[in-house]
C-alpha positions, 0 to 999 in steps of 0.5 A: 714266315717266321724265318723271313721276319727273323732274317729281316730283323737280323739284316736291319740290326746289322745295318744299324750297328755298322752305321758309322754315325751310330758308333759310340766314341767316334766323331767327325770334324772337318777342319780341312778342305779335303773331302776325306775326313778321318774319324777321331775317337773321342772319349770323355773321362775323369782323369788326373795327371800323375807326373806333372800336376801343372798340366790341367787342360780340357782336351788331351791327345792320347797316343797310348793306353796301359793298365800297368803304370810302368809300361806307360812310363817306359812308353813315355821315355820312348816318346821323349826320345822322339821329341814329344812332351808326354804326360801320363794321366790316370782314369777312374778305371785304373788305365794310364793314358799317355798324352802327347799334347793338351789344349783348352780348345777342341779345334787345336787338339784335333789339328794336332791329331791330324799332324801326328797322323800325317807325320807319324804313321805308327801313331795313326790311332791317336785319339781325343780325351775330353777331361770331365 
């Protein structure tokens, strides 16, 4: 009887943990007519812009994250060559986020994420950072 209860509890735990709506850091937002909506990872962090203090917005489209600032700067240089206008943000945990777009409206930020995913397959893991 104990094995049955344990198996039932484990099964329920797996079902609950695998449910997409219970995952922290994800959000669904349908701004298209398509029945297929890609999930967008969303994180809220306290960040500061390290290269251009004039870029203060609420929403940032993050295309890369690095622990070493020099790696973030090298990636920023590559993105400049691809036509992006990236900025580097530093969060309170010491990670350097590379943002390629920034907005004060969430819908505009999510729209840019869709554009990047549709036009740059290698950047399909872009995500949304909300500045605290």
